[in-house]
PAVOKOL-391519 format. One record per residue (C-alpha): x, y, z. Coordinates in steps of 0.02 Angstrom, whole numbers, padded with zeros to 5 digits, always signed. Example, Ala and Ser with C-alpha at 12.3 -4.5 7.8 and 13.67 -1.06 7.14 Angstrom:
% residues 2
+00615-00225+00390+00684-00053+00357
//
This chain:
% residues 1006
-10788-01345+03946-10761-01157+03961-10681-01059+03820-10525-01034+03925-10509-01219+03960-10524-01249+03774-10366-01149+03750-10250-01297+03774-10345-01388+03640-10337-01237+03527-10150-01228+03552-10129-01396+03469-10252-01359+03330-10178-01189+03292-10000-01255+03300-10043-01383+03168-10128-01251+03058-09979-01133+03054-09837-01256+03065-09812-01264+02877-09798-01076+02861-09677-01057+03006-09570-01205+02954-09536-01120+02789-09478-00969+02884-09375-01071+03007-09276-01151+02866-09213-00986+02797-09024-00984+02798-08919-00846+02873-08857-00799+02700-09033-00777+02632-09084-00670+02779-08976-00527+02716-09087-00520+02562-09256-00495+02646-09340-00441+02806-09414-00585+02907-09553-00559+03031-09553-00655+03196-09618-00830+03161-09749-00824+03299-09843-00689+03202-09893-00825+03078-10011-00898+03209-10190-00876+03152-10283-00745+03253-10460-00818+03242-10441-00937+03389-10329-00816+03483-10461-00680+03474-10597-00802+03527-10497-00831+03686-10459-00647+03708-10644-00606+03702-10672-00713+03858-10534-00632+03961-10571-00489+04077-10455-00339+04077-10375-00403+04238-10343-00572+04157-10268-00490+04003-10154-00384+04113-10102-00540+04210-10042-00618+04047-09913-00477+04037-09828-00517+04202-09685-00639+04234-09628-00674+04411-09468-00762+04464-09468-00940+04529-09330-01044+04607-09315-01233+04594-09214-01286+04744-09254-01447+04832-09339-01350+04972-09520-01323+04915-09570-01211+05061-09591-01054+04955-09674-01135+04805-09851-01092+04861-09844-00906+04827-09813-00918+04640-09935-01063+04624-10070-00958+04707-10036-00813+04590-10046-00927+04438-10207-01006+04496-10294-00853+04566-10231-00714+04451-10197-00809+04291-10018-00747+04276-09948-00756+04100-09779-00828+04142-09630-00858+04255-09444-00834+04240-09342-00979+04307-09196-00932+04418-09074-01046+04511-09111-01227+04554-09091-01401+04485-09156-01474+04322-09267-01608+04397-09339-01491+04527-09373-01364+04390-09467-01493+04288-09573-01534+04440-09604-01353+04481-09652-01300+04306-09762-01453+04284-09856-01407+04443-09876-01227+04387-09935-01277+04214-10065-01394+04288-10135-01249+04390-10140-01127+04245-10296-01114+04136-10190-01042+03996-10019-01123+03976-09881-01018+04052-09743-00933+03957-09586-00998+04044-09421-00906+04022-09243-00913+04085-09077-00824+04069-08977-00960+03983-08849-00862+03883-08723-01003+03895-08847-01143+03922-08937-01221+04068-08781-01208+04176-08804-01020+04192-08951-01054+04308-08964-01240+04350-08842-01348+04446-08776-01512+04373-08806-01450+04195-08692-01394+04054-08615-01222+04043-08562-01191+03865-08423-01068+03825-08475-00886+03841-08516-00774+03694-08341-00700+03683-08274-00875+03651-08406-00900+03517-08350-00736+03443-08174-00802+03425-08239-00943+03314-08321-00823+03190-08423-00973+03137-08608-00930+03118-08662-01107+03076-08574-01176+03230-08659-01043+03337-08826-01091+03262-08792-01272+03309-08753-01212+03485-08918-01116+03486-09014-01271+03436-08936-01371+03576-08974-01237+03705-09151-01227+03638-09178-01413+03649-09105-01416+03824-09220-01276+03880-09374-01362+03812-09326-01521+03903-09337-01428+04068-09500-01340+04027-09438-01174+03956-09495-01091+03794-09410-00920+03805-09224-00885+03821-09165-00712+03870-09023-00725+03746-08927-00683+03641-08832-00534+03709-08799-00424+03558-08718-00280+03648-08560-00228+03557-08410-00256+03669-08337-00084+03642-08283-00044+03821-08150-00159+03897-08195-00094+04071-08378-00140+04059-08412-00231+04223-08567-00327+04170-08558-00367+03983-08378-00420+03947-08373-00605+03905-08563-00606+03878-08539-00511+03714-08480-00589+03552-08359-00454+03499-08319-00271+03474-08344-00303+03287-08518-00238+03249-08549-00350+03099-08487-00503+03191-08601-00468+03339-08750-00456+03223-08704-00611+03124-08672-00724+03274-08816-00650+03374-08934-00690+03233-08861-00866+03216-08890-00899+03401-09067-00829+03391-09111-00935+03240-09040-01090+03324-09153-01063+03473-09303-01029+03363-09266-01185+03260-09318-01276+03420-09469-01160+03448-09384-01070+03590-09413-00883+03580-09247-00790+03565-09231-00623+03654-09101-00500+03593-09033-00394+03734-08996-00266+03805-09085-00141+03691-09031-00008+03643-08856-00069+03687-08764-00095+03852-08589-00124+03782-08514+00049+03798-08539+00077+03984-08425+00068+04135-08563+00033+04262-08684-00107+04299-08872-00082+04282-08897-00207+04422-08822-00074+04536-08853+00095+04453-08916+00175+04293-08775+00170+04164-08759+00316+04045-08731+00279+03860-08654+00440+03799-08633+00417+03612-08722+00528+03487-08858+00462+03372-08738+00430+03230-08628+00325+03343-08779+00232+03413-08844+00192+03239-08678+00126+03176-08626+00030+03332-08752-00005+03471-08910-00017+03366-08838-00105+03213-08841-00283+03283-09018-00260+03347-09071-00200+03176-08993-00355+03096-09085-00471+03215-09249-00380+03188-09232-00401+03000-09183-00582+03027-09340-00628+03125-09290-00626+03308-09446-00652+03411-09412-00542+03562-09313-00397+03633-09263-00358+03811-09259-00173+03852-09115-00121+03964-09114+00002+04107-09001+00134+04028-08991+00322+04018-08966+00366+03834-08972+00555+03813-08954+00546+03624-09117+00448+03615-09214+00525+03759-09163+00692+03835-09267+00665+03992-09145+00671+04137-09104+00499+04211-09244+00418+04113-09224+00228+04114-09240+00170+03935-09368+00043+03997-09488+00185+04029-09449+00286+03874-09581+00290+03734-09449+00373+03625-09335+00221+03641-09459+00077+03646-09608+00134+03545-09535+00264+03427-09362+00191+03397-09387+00004+03419-09563-00015+03354-09582+00123+03226-09408+00162+03160-09332-00012+03169-09496-00100+03129-09491-00227+03270-09655-00324+03282-09604-00454+03410-09622-00465+03598-09535-00334+03707-09482-00384+03883-09423-00263+04014-09265-00307+04106-09301-00351+04287-09399-00210+04368-09315-00253+04532-09142-00195+04475-09067-00043+04559-09034+00036+04391-09223+00045+04374-09288+00058+04552-09176+00202+04604-09213+00306+04449-09394+00268+04403-09463+00384+04537-09632+00366+04621-09735+00348+04463-09833+00188+04424-09691+00091+04346-09790-00051+04271-09908+00072+04187-09767+00176+04114-09669+00024+04055-09820-00034+03953-09853+00141+03887-09671+00151+03833-09700+00000+03721-09650-00151+03825-09761-00305+03820-09699-00406+03968-09652-00346+04141-09515-00451+04221-09497-00456+04410-09646-00337+04426-09654-00347+04616-09822-00391+04695-09927-00445+04545-10090-00407+04637-10039-00225+04657-09968-00212+04481-10128-00280+04403-10230-00157+04503-10113-00014+04455-10129-00051+04269-10315-00084+04279-10338+00087+04359-10237+00165+04219-10355+00085+04093-10508+00142+04187-10449+00323+04200-10397+00328+04017-10209+00332+04041-10195+00168+03944-10311+00118+03804-10383-00056+03833-10345-00099+03651-10160-00077+03692-10175-00210+03828-10270-00324+03711-10138-00306+03573-10000-00351+03695-10098-00498+03764-10131-00557+03586-09944-00563+03551-09915-00661+03711-10046-00790+03663-09973-00805+03488-09802-00841+03564-09877-00974+03675-09953-01061+03527-09796-01048+03420-09682-01105+03561-09793-01255+03602-09816-01198+03781-09938-01341+03807-09806-01473+03766-09779-01604+03899-09621-01583+04002-09505-01734+03998-09516-01844+04151-09390-01875+04287-09227-01951+04228-09249-01910+04044-09102-01822+03962-09106-01634+03966-08984-01608+03824-08962-01687+03652-08827-01816+03620-08723-01699+03512-08704-01568+03650-08533-01629+03705-08466-01636+03528-08526-01460+03485-08458-01394+03651-08285-01461+03610-08294-01402+03431-08328-01225+03493-08175-01235+03605-08063-01298+03466-08130-01170+03341-08097-01028+03464-07913-01069+03496-07819-00911+03449-07635-00928+03405-07548-00762+03430-07368-00821+03407-07290-00975+03327-07108-00938+03290-07025-01063+03175-07187-01161+03159-07157-01246+03327-07339-01300+03322-07398-01427+03283-07277-01521+03396-07253-01687+03307-07093-01759+03378-07116-01944+03420-07028-01936+03588-06945-01811+03704-06954-01715+03867-07089-01588+03908-07101-01480+04063-07270-01407+04112-07275-01252+04224-07448-01215+04296-07469-01037+04360-07599-01083+04490-07622-01106+04676-07708-01276+04671-07616-01431+04616-07777-01499+04540-07799-01350+04423-07682-01415+04286-07717-01599+04310-07831-01620+04157-07698-01538+04048-07558-01652+04105-07663-01810+04098-07724-01773+03922-07548-01726+03867-07479-01891+03929-07614-01992+03844-07599-01899+03679-07410-01904+03668-07394-02082+03733-07265-02161+03845-07119-02116+03734-07121-01944+03818-07053-01892+03987-07170-01761+04059-07134-01658+04215-07266-01548+04295-07247-01408+04423-07363-01283+04508-07282-01113+04544-07424-01014+04625-07530-00875+04552-07388-00752+04581-07257-00867+04504-07153-00858+04663-07116-01045+04671-07036-01046+04499-06862-01015+04567-06823-01191+04628-06675-01289+04563-06787-01436+04518-06898-01331+04405-06749-01241+04329-06661-01404+04288-06818-01480+04213-06844-01326+04102-06663-01330+04045-06674-01514+03998-06843-01502+03912-06874-01500+03726-07030-01397+03760-07086-01297+03912-07272-01264+03922-07332-01124+04038-07517-01123+04082-07600-00971+04162-07745-01047+04257-07874-01004+04392-07926-00849+04297-08078-00734+04308-08194-00643+04188-08198-00488+04299-08092-00337+04257-08100-00289+04441-07997-00445+04477-07877-00412+04334-07950-00567+04252-07865-00676+04381-07687-00648+04315-07556-00563+04420-07428-00449+04339-07292-00528+04446-07325-00698+04368-07321-00628+04192-07155-00539+04228-07083-00697+04306-07133-00796+04151-07048-00666+04041-06891-00674+04147-06881-00865+04135-06904-00868+03947-06778-00727+03927-06648-00820+04028-06675-00980+03928-06663-00888+03761-06504-00798+03813-06411-00965+03815-06368-01000+03633-06337-01183+03674-06511-01206+03748-06631-01265+03614-06784-01274+03727-06944-01209+03648-07074-01114+03752-07263-01114+03735-07370-00999+03843-07557-01036+03858-07678-00907+03928-07840-00983+03991-07923-00814+04013-08026-00670+03946-07931-00585+03803-07943-00418+03895-07810-00490+04010-07682-00458+03873-07604-00299+03939-07435-00226+03887-07340-00356+03989-07402-00489+03870-07331-00396+03722-07157-00426+03792-07191-00612+03808-07263-00618+03632-07099-00550+03565-06998-00682+03657-07094-00845+03672-07104-00972+03531-07291-01000+03555-07427-00889+03629-07601-00965+03632-07762-00888+03698-07895-01011+03756-08031-00897+03833-08105-01024+03956-08030-01103+04112-08098-01279+04128-08047-01458+04093-08120-01464+03917-08022-01309+03869-07863-01382+03940-07888-01536+03833-07922-01428+03680-07758-01335+03709-07665-01501+03721-07743-01550+03555-07684-01389+03475-07507-01409+03539-07490-01591+03490-07563-01572+03315-07730-01655+03352-07831-01494+03347-07823-01334+03246-07813-01154+03308-07904-01041+03188-07988-00924+03311-07970-00736+03299-07968-00607+03438-08148-00544+03453-08093-00386+03544-07944-00270+03556-07862-00284+03727-07791-00129+03809-07614-00192+03774-07531-00112+03623-07477-00273+03539-07646-00350+03500-07793-00305+03389-07966-00373+03358-07949-00501+03218-07775-00558+03267-07743-00744+03252-07613-00834+03147-07716-00988+03115-07655-01167+03125-07718-01301+03009-07686-01483+03049-07694-01642+02950-07822-01751+03035-07747-01908+03106-07564-01859+03093-07562-01886+03280-07698-01994+03352-07806-01890+03468-07932-01924+03604-08110-01861+03611-08129-01874+03799-08310-01820+03791-08352-01964+03676-08248-02084+03780-08343-02028+03936-08508-02078+03861-08570-01951+03735-08531-02070+03592-08685-02174+03563-08602-02345+03544-08524-02348+03717-08667-02430+03812-08688-02567+03683-08502-02604+03678-08497-02612+03867-08645-02732+03866-08565-02850+03739-08400-02853+03834-08481-02876+04004-08585-03021+03939-08427-03102+03872-08337-03074+04037-08479-03156+04132-08472-03303+04012-08285-03321+04041-08235-03283+03862-08080-03193+03927-08016-03121+04091-08018-02943+04024-07994-02841+03868-07964-02672+03788-08075-02594+03655-08017-02438+03564-08114-02356+03424-08044-02206+03329-08150-02109+03206-08083-01967+03100-07918-01968+03192-07988-01964+03369-08023-02102+03493-08210-02110+03526-08209-02264+03638-08067-02316+03753-08135-02462+03850-08044-02548+03993-08126-02708+04054-08094-02845+04180-07926-02912+04236-07772-02988+04157-07773-03144+04266-07923-03136+04382-07841-03016+04506-07740-02881+04416-07852-02750+04336-07831-02710+04153-07760-02535+04129-07754-02423+03977-07568-02464+03971-07588-02653+03982-07482-02738+03850-07546-02890+03754-07468-03022+03643-07535-02976+03470-07505-03150+03399-07540-03152+03211-07565-02963+03203-07374-02973+03195-07398-03023+03013-07456-02847+02969-07382-02746+03113-07205-02803+03076-07174-02920+02930-07290-02847+02799-07244-02667+02843-07059-02707+02823-07088-02793+02657-07187-02643+02595-07041-02531+02642-06922-02651+02555-07029-02643+02399-07025-02452+02397-06836-02460+02413-06830-02577+02261-06757-02715+02370-06906-02829+02357-07030-02888+02226-07190-02962+02293-07216-03062+02133-07046-03146+02126-07024-03326+02190-06944-03344+02359-06800-03444+02286-06732-03281+02214-06675-03230+02388-06674-03400+02473-06561-03484+02347-06553-03646+02445-06733-03673+02390-06690-03668+02204-06716-03855+02185-06877-03864+02285-07057-03842+02233-07088-03724+02380-06956-03607+02313-07061-03571+02159-07202-03495+02261-07211-03304+02257-07220-03187+02405-07391-03130+02346-07452-03310+02356-07372-03339+02526-07435-03175+02602-07611-03204+02538-07611-03387+02594-07631-03471+02426-07457-03541+02404-07519-03716+02447-07419-03724+02610-07468-03841+02751-07569-03746+02881-07469-03779+03040-07333-03890+03109-07320-03912+03299-07131-03900+03305-07129-03895+03494-07191-04075+03507-07023-04140+03447-06936-04047+03588-07036-04144+03716-06954-04310+03671-06857-04369+03822-06734-04462+03711-06679-04302+03622-06646-04196+03778-06675-04035+03679-06742-03930+03823-06654-03877+03981-06682-03764+04130-06513-03683+04095-06413-03637+03938-06351-03792+03848-06231-03731+03716-06140-03581+03644-06295-03510+03561-06452-03534+03661-06631-03477+03641-06731-03432+03795-06906-03499+03769-06974-03449+03940-06891-03416+04107-06785-03567+04149-06819-03651+03982-06684-03653+03847-06649-03739+03681-06498-03735+03567-06512-03614+03420-06470-03754+03298-06649-03820+03320-06704-03680+03204-06623-03774+03060-06733-03922+03104-06886-03811+03093-06840-03749+02919-06810-03928+02861-06983-03978+02922-07060-03831+02827-06968-03869+02665-07015-04052+02671-07195-04025+02724-07346-04064+02615-07366-03939+02473-07523-03918+02369-07535-03828+02203-07536-03640+02217-07701-03550+02193-07798-03637+02331-07831-03532+02486-07762-03617+02642-07710-03513+02792-07531-03551+02844-07397-03476+02955-07257-03574+02872-07219-03450+02736-07187-03315+02867-07047-03423+02940-06967-03421+02768-06989-03232+02752-06907-03214+02923-06760-03315+02858-06754-03212+02697-06742-03047+02792-06606-03116+02905-06510-03171+02752-06534-03003+02665-06468-02904+02813-06342-03032+02875-06409-03032+03051-06521-03128+03168-06696-03060+03200-06689-02931+03062-06877-02909+03072-06860-02846+03251-06731-02712+03212-06813-02663+03048-06986-02641+03124-06917-02539+03268-06805-02429+03162-06926-02399+03019-07090-02387+03113-07102-02407+03302-06967-02283+03353-07009-02146+03226-07192-02160+03277-07153-02156+03463-07235-02326+03492-07161-02358+03663-07249-02522+03700-07240-02602+03528-07107-02727+03487-07041-02902+03510-06985-02970+03680-07060-02827+03783-06962-02871+03940-06806-02812+03850-06880-02636+03858-06816-02560+04023-06976-02459+04040-07090-02612+04040-07117-02727+04188-07191-02900+04184-07343-02839+04283-07383-02724+04135-07408-02874+04020-07560-02986+04013-07518-03172+04032-07575-03281+03888-07584-03459+03953-07543-03579+04092-07449-03701+03980-07442-03872+04062-07368-03962+03911-07226-03866+03831-07167-03725+03945-07235-03798+04107-07294-03633+04180-07374-03464+04151-07328-03375+03990-07310-03190+04027-07198-03069+03936-07141-03208+03819-07224-03247+03654-07371-03366+03664-07350-03448+03494-07240-03601+03523-07157-03591+03353-07108-03408+03380-07050-03455+03555-06926-03577+03478-06853-03428+03383-06828-03332+03544-06990-03233+03528-06951-03155+03358-07025-03226+03200-07121-03167+03049-07290-03232+03102-07295-03194+03289-07201-03107+03429-07254-02923+03429-07329-02853+03589-07418-02687+03611-07542-02590+03714-07705-02539+03632-07656-02356+03608-07498-02392+03512-07585-02520+03403-07720-02392+03365-07583-02266+03320-07511-02392+03198-07685-02421+03127-07708-02233+03105-07545-02223+03007-07612-02358+02891-07777-02266+02877-07682-02108+02830-07604-02200+02683-07436-02209+02770-07419-02039+02853-07397-02004+03039-07319-01864+03142-07274-01773+02982-07175-01921+02917-07222-02017+02759-07180-02195+02803-07238-02243+02629-07242-02145+02469-07418-02076+02467-07415-02055+02279-07372-02238+02254-07526-02292+02350-07424-02432+02427-07545-02464+02570-07694-02465+02453-07606-02587+02337-07561-02706+02478-07728-02697+02566-07837-02733+02415-07870-02914+02368-07711-02998+02308-07805-03106+02183-07968-03015+02146-08025-03137+02012-08029-03287+02128-08121-03333+02287-07981-03281+02405-08029-03129+02509-07852-03093+02570-07743-02944+02532-07554-02953+02528-07521-02992+02711-07682-02908+02764-07846-02994+02797-08004-02929+02714-08192-02947+02739-08267-03110+02681-08336-03117+02505-08500-03182+02574-08599-03116+02721-08596-03187+02897-08420-03253+02878-08240-03200+02901-08162-03081+03027-08286-02938+03010-08468-02896+03022-08568-02871+02862-08557-02681+02879-08369-02669+02859-08327-02594+02690-08243-02687+02549-08093-02572+02565-08066-02616+02748-07920-02722+02807-07831-02786+02962-07789-02947+03051-07841-03049+03201-07733-03146+03323-07747-03316+03407-07732-03241+03582-07894-03145+03555-07839-02988+03465-07895-02885+03316-07840-02730+03221-07960-02671+03087-07947-02516+02979-08090-02451+02871-08040-02311+02752-08216-02286+02687-08278-02241+02860-08117-02163+02927-08111-02293+03065-07983-02389+03167-08044-02528+03282-07933-02618+03407-07983-02764+03516-07854-02842+03632-07883-02985+03751-07795-03136+03822-07936-03258+03788-07806-03400+03795-07776-03371+03981-07776-03484+04074-07826-03611+03942-07797-03588+03756-07939-03710+03720-08065-03577+03777-08154-03531+03615-08298-03428+03687-08229-03266+03616-08247-03343+03444-08411-03436+03469-08491-03280+03544-08428-03172+03399-08375-03040+03525-08256-02945+03411-08377-02950+03266-08526-02896+03371-08430-02747+03438-08382-02699+03261-08564-02712+03208-08615-02590+03346-08477-02471+03293-08528-02475+03111-08711-02451+03154-08663-02297+03254-08584-02228+03095-08742-02266+02994-08650-02381+02875-08732-02494+02747-08705-02675+02695-08556-02696+02582
//
């Protein structure tokens, strides 16, 4: 084996030998970096093996290590041969990856690496991630959006994700971050690629990005040295002039580079700029200037890392470099790597001739080559590229992407604290300033889901010029709305296109708000959202700022940003971003931003990225449900999981009856969840109002029980199922007696109860039910025995207290469902004019009692005999509304800014802890709890002791876990068509799903 072929082996050996030194450096925090100067980590690579390789390389081979040519990774491989020949025949040092696809790039780089004796250095421009160059990959928000977050740790996370993504497609060098100071609003090429006009912020976030990349052993490259921010021309087209004096350059342009150098950035990219204050040579590209690269960068600023030229094919270089040997002069100036050098054969010969005639010292070439080889070792250039189909980004990429968007939201106006918008119901009109009807679709869809069906939402598109705004339909909708939301969409990052916002549209928006505000009787609030570059905020926007209730800047124009804006408006997400630049308009300054804090979970939110698959439990949940569907455990189901106030899984599975697909809005009979979703909640409210004492005997309010043993049992005993009551009485069986003629297909008497369509019974039968309960078998209190019978008595007690029938129905709606905007939740759903029978899952084909399909009517036969309203069963809901109720319980009683329970009294905590903690009864007061022993009860073994909820006979479950900030909802109609189908239970479907959820959260056994 030749010494060169040993290099790949040496890479591994050397990497192991220096890893401990470099790891210590990698772990330095951003705060500590201000206290000391950190050298580039790759310089820690031992030189003994490097020099042994260098000694075997000819001068041509050393020069070849300093060249990087562009490659493209399209599906067409016709032009792949040229670069492969150069790598094999010349021993090129590296390539820069341009456009293509991720899988093709993996293939292409793998082929090139296999041909190269020394592993290639592979680079890419990936300022905002793989999506800057590769199709079908993620484009993160641009640097200006990151600047609005002012969050260095978040930017470092972003850098790690970009670094890991680059490595997964074969890249070890990123030509990022851009640390040009965004000091010229008219700059045609930097703009949104820069973090800010704030010098310190650019340095802080640039360093954070660089360290994030280098945490993953991807070499970060600060650019464009000595600073491209204060120019009004593009170096791709000409040679921009940076006209500031040295004092200005030191304090602005050079300051971020200095910070990154001291912080350990591994590389610099030298721009094609004319900087008279640094080099007086007329039209001298900085790339060719020894005064700028060698004297300033190397000697004055102390940079010891790798210096890349910007592309030597750019017009800003080509048209001003003259006829001199450009590769030679770029190396003499102090650059290490020549990007886009042209024909590498000619460039190698040009530089070799310069060495031979003494224009370049060969030791200079060797020093540069040594640095390149050190980088290759440090960056693990020999590492195997992931194979086809393997992920090219880490699992947390989606979450960090959305966190960046939320953290960047910049609230510029919020009159009267209109945001967060926490009303439980109302009318909202959305005006999309766009030409395409699809542009605002993600916003409207996410708004509808987040607010729920208690809201009426209208949406209109008025064109980019706002010309279509003047229709009567739009005007009427705006006049009737509680809130009008105006979205400026289809924007651009280019100042030449006025950032994609027309003055006519801005003026039309101002006119419409002004007209609305001029009517003193019109209480409509207005929120204007700008999905655009902050430089779009010209003087016209100052007028809107003074008039609108809300002005929000969102920076990006994509579906994730639209969802983030919805979250901000509805109180799901914060808005603590600050303007990273000062727009030309007179009303805005860098640093502006009112801030908006939110209380997590006040309104249940949706993490659509997690729901789409980025949350790790999704595949396992899908697998469990699909297995149960195949086994016939139920026709279909809904699974909703909310963590930290946001839905992470929103599963829709199967059908309601074998033909009708389950929808997100499908409503299910909750069965015994009614016990906590209605009865227990109302009793808790009664207790806080001093109208109820959970420890008093029921005879105190039901005085007709004062001579009975059952009357001595307390509500605590009844609600925790240790009052000694008989488990269940099939009251409906008595109605089937032909001799009694209790049932009829039409009303029989003055007061009738409708059990099911065309099935009626006289209301007086309820007295018979109560007599059966009072005379039923009664055991001593203290023994746990699950029973519904006590809830019948509580139902009677509430009716007696309020002097009305079905008090539980009106109380639950008035105290909880309506104030929370729970459109689908309630008893007898078909009485809600907005709900149709097709929206409700059927629960059984009852061939004995109701002689037909039960759909929209309560499944429990006892509750059916009460007309669908009873203490133990009867509530219906869709999964979203039940999750919202669960979130209120998780919050300790708070939702939408309303305290449904006194948070200081800890009412929910008191009722959800074990009612009798000294015994062997696991139950809370009304609420179910995890079993006291493992592998038993309604939960998996990972549910915490503080968790609580309830299951339902129809195949339902609501479970809340305060310790893990979790709400879990499972809704099915496992009883359809046959209630004897127990597969849901025998397969432990609900429990297995919960186990997967808890494992995803890294929980431990209780």
